[in-house]
N, C-alpha and C positions, 0 to 999 in steps of 0.2 A: 313573711315580708319583714324587711329590715326597716326599722323606723327611721325618720328623718334624723333624729339626733344620733342614733347609732351609726348611721351612715356618715355623718358630720364628725363625729369624734372618733370613729372607728370601734372595732369589734375585737381587735386583738390587743395582746398586753403592749407590744412595742408601740403600736399605733396611739394608744391611750397614754403611754409614757411621753411620747414626743408631743401629743396635744397639750398635755400639762406643762411641758417644758417650754413650749412654744409661747403659751399664755403668760407665765411666769417671766419669761424673757422680755416679752414686750411691756409688761407691768413696771418691772424694775427698771429697765434702760430708758423707757419713755421717762419715768420720773426722774432718773439721774441726769438726762439730757436736758430735759426742761429747766431743772435746777441749774445746769451749766450754762445754758443759754441766758437765764436770768442774771447770773453772776457776769456774764461776758457783756451784757448791755450796761450793768453797774459800773464796771471796769471802764467801760467806754465813755460814759457820762463824765466820770470824774478826770479821766485824761482829757477830754473835750473842755473841762473847766479849768485844768491846768494850764492848757496851752491854747490860746485864743485862736491861734492860726492852726492848731492842730496838725502839725506836719509830721506825719508817720514815716517809716522807712521808705526810701526811694520815691518820695514825694507823694506817697499815698495819703489822701485826704480824709477828713471826718466821715463824708458819705461813703468812701470805699470801705472803711471800717465797719460802718453800719450794714452795708450790703453784705458783708462777711457773715452777719448773724443769720442770714437765710440757711447756711449749711447745717445749722443745728435743727432747723425744723425739717431739711431734708433726710436727716438721719432718722427723725422721729417717724417721717412718712414712710422710709425705707422699712422700719421695724413692722408698721401696719400692714405694708405690701407684702412681705415676706410671711406674715401670718396668714393674710388672705391667699397667698399662693399654696400655703401648706393645706389649709381646709378645702380649697378647691382640689388640692391633689388627692386627698383623702376622699371627698365625694366622689371623684372620677376614678379613685384607685389607679392613678397615673404615677408610677414610680419615677418615671423621667422628670416629672414636675417636682417630686420630693428631693431629686438629687439637685435639680436647679435651686430649690430653696436652700440647700445646703452649700452650694457655690456662692450664693448671695450672702450668706452669711459671713464667708471668707473674704468677700468684697466690702461687707461692711467693717470688718475688721481693719482692713488696710484704709478704708474711708476715716474710721475713728482715729488712727494713728495720724494721718495726714491732719486731721482737724486740730490734734493737739500741737503739732508743729507749727501750723500756720497761725493759731492763736497766740503762741509765743512770739513768733516772728513779727507779727503784725504790730505788736507793742515793744519791739526790741529797741527802738531808740529812747524808750522810757524805762529801760531795765533797771537802772540805778533807783527809781522810784520803789519798784518792787523790793529790790534788795535792801534799801535802806528808807523805810516810810518815816521814819522818826526826823528825817531831814525836812519834810513837808509836815509840819505840825497840822495845818488845817485838813490833810488828807492821808491821816495816819492808816486809816481802815483800809486804804487801797492795796497795800501789800496782803493784808488778810483776804480780801476778796480775790485777788489774783491767786494766791496759794489755794483757796477752797476750790476755785474753777480748775486748777490745775490738777489738783488731787482727784476730783470728781472725773475728770476725763481720763486720768490713768485707771481708775477703777473701772471704768467703761471699757477700755481697752482689755484689762485682765478678763472681765466677764465675757467679752466677745471672744476672747480666744477659748474659754472654757465652752462657750455655747457652741462656737464653730466646729471644734472637735467632736463634741457631744453628738451633735446632729449628724455629721458625717458618718458616725458609727451606726446612729439609728436610722439613717437613709438606707443603709446596707440592710438592716433588719426589715424595714418596711418593703424594700424591695422584694425580699423574699415572701412576705406575707402576701403582696400584690402579684405574685408570680402567674397566678392562675386566671387573673381578671382578663387578659387579653384572649386566652384560650376559650374562655366561657363566651366572649363576645364574637370572636371571629371564627374559631374551630381550629382544625389541624392543619390547614393549609398554611404550610410554613411562609411562601412567598407573601401570602395575603397579610400574615401577620407582620411580617417584615414592613410592609408598605403601610400598615395601621401605625407602626411605630414611628415610622417617618412623619405620619400625619401629626401624631401627638407631639413629637419633638417640634414641628412646625407651629403648632399651637402655643406650646410653652415658649418658644421664642419669640412669638409675637406678643405676648403678655409681658415679657422681659423688655422688648423694643417699647412698649408703651411706657414703662417705667423710666427706663434710661433716657429716652428722648424727651420725655416730660421733665425729668429731672435736670438734664442740661438745659433745657428751655427756661425754667424756673430760675436757675442761676444767671443764665445770661440777660434776661429779662429784668432781673433784679439789678443787676450791674448796670444795664442800660439806663434804668429808671433812677437810680441813686447817684451814678457816678457820670456817666457819659451824656446823659441829658439827651439821648437819641429818640427816634419815633419808636416806641415801645408798641404803638398800636399796630403799625405795618408788621412789625416782627410777629406779633402774636396772631395776627389775621393770617399772614402766610404760613406759619408753622400750623396753626389748628387746621387751617383748610387742607394742607398737604397730609396730614396725619388722619383726617376724616376720610379724605378720598382712597389713601392707602389701605386703611382697615376696611373699608367699603368693599374694595377690590379684593382684598384676601379672603374676606368671609365669604363673599359670594362665589369667588373662585373655587373654594373648598367645597361649598355645598352644591354647586353646579357642575363642578369639574370644567370650568370655562378656561380654555387655553387663553383666550383673549384678555381675559380679566388678570389671570395670573401673569400674563406678559406686561400688561400695564403696571402691576404690583413690582415686578422685578426691574422695570425701567425707573419707577419711583425710588426703589431702594439704592439702585445705583447712583441716582442723582442725591438722595440723601448722603450716601457716602462722600461724594464730592463736596456738600455742603459742609460736613464735618471736618474734612481736609482742610477746606479754606478757613474755618474757625479755628482750628489748631494752629494754622500759620498766623492769623490775626492775633491770637492770644500770645503767642511767642514773641511777635515782632513788637507789639504795642505795650510801652512801659505803663500804661494805664491799667493794665491787668495785673500789676505787680503783686498786690494782696491776695489775688485769688487765681494767680496763675498755675499753681499745682493743681487746685481742684478743678479748674476750667480744663486744663489739658488732660488730666487723667479722665475725666468724664468724657471729653470729646474723643479721647482713645478708645475708651470702652464703647462708646455709641459707634465708632467706625467699625470696630470689632464686630459688634452687634449686626451692624448693617451688612458686613461681608459675609458672617454666619447665616443670616437671615436668607441672603441672596443665594447661597449654595443651596440651602435646604429647599428653598422656594423651587429652585430648578429640578431637584429631585422629586418634590411633589408633583410639578408639571409633568414629568415624565412618567408618573405612575397613573396620571388620569386616564380612565377608559380600561383599567386592568381590574374592575370588579370591586373596588373599595366603596363606591358611592353608597350602595344600601346600608352600610354599617354607619354612616355617618349621620343618618336620621335617626334620633333617638328611639322613635316608636319602631321602626324597621329592624334597628339593632336589637331591642328587646325580644321582638318576635323571633329573629333569627338565632339569638342566643339561647331561647327556650327550645328551638329545635334542635341546636347542637346538643343540649342537656338530655333531651328526650331520645335523641338518636341512638341506638345500642352501638357498642363497639363490637366489631366483627373482625375476624383473621380471614384475610383471603389468601 
């Protein structure tokens, strides 16, 4: 029997190397990002004191700049999420999820680059302060704070480049290590193995859906709360209710192979896609989103792509219902069937 910890951190060289690097990445980058976030708030407070009306670029106000700080915490949350994605992939020996973690690292690299651009642009009307802090003797430390924040964000980008390409290589190695896991669970039936891969892909994309949809919701709610003064309670209730219903439908549709529940899920995903199209249009047309336009547009586009991919995979899962995969989706049944496969002697007919 493989112990819990061995199953969690892996039993092969490449898996254990990836485990160590994943923990190292999270520890280093969360520390740097937290420091960058603290410096950003320090800069914001000083700029607010300098300008009583705090008119930032394109009419962006003080609360808009404050709402932007949520992106630092989203980056830290994404690091924790990719670590969860990795450990869950090792526990389940899901090579598809390992590649998903690798792709997520490249998306985080793009995110960190946009973050640097947005941080500089949001204070662009005060750029002379950063260049010549000596002109403001009472705020001479502002240029130092901004320089430190900028340097930390550049370091984060450089580290993300290293980690992203390293994990891409390690994902390939882990894919080879996990090559026999599906065979042990499903057996030699190639069509059944293909259906099980579709199931695995669908489970992974659902986890990514939760992350991306929640990430967009947090950004949008923060903007509504700090800037637009809109009804954040109604936004939160509708989003949370829709997410719970869709996840309930997806989970039970998979376990029961229910065509009705999967149909409801597919319809909900289409509606979600329409929602994100509407939000992209709103962000692009409304000048109130000026300081966060790039982030919100990028996240909305990613969520829309996720919704389209989820719908396509969901229809494939729907078509696989009733073709013999259901017994393998129950953990106890899957273990018994796997033991039968391992005990079954190979014969040549």
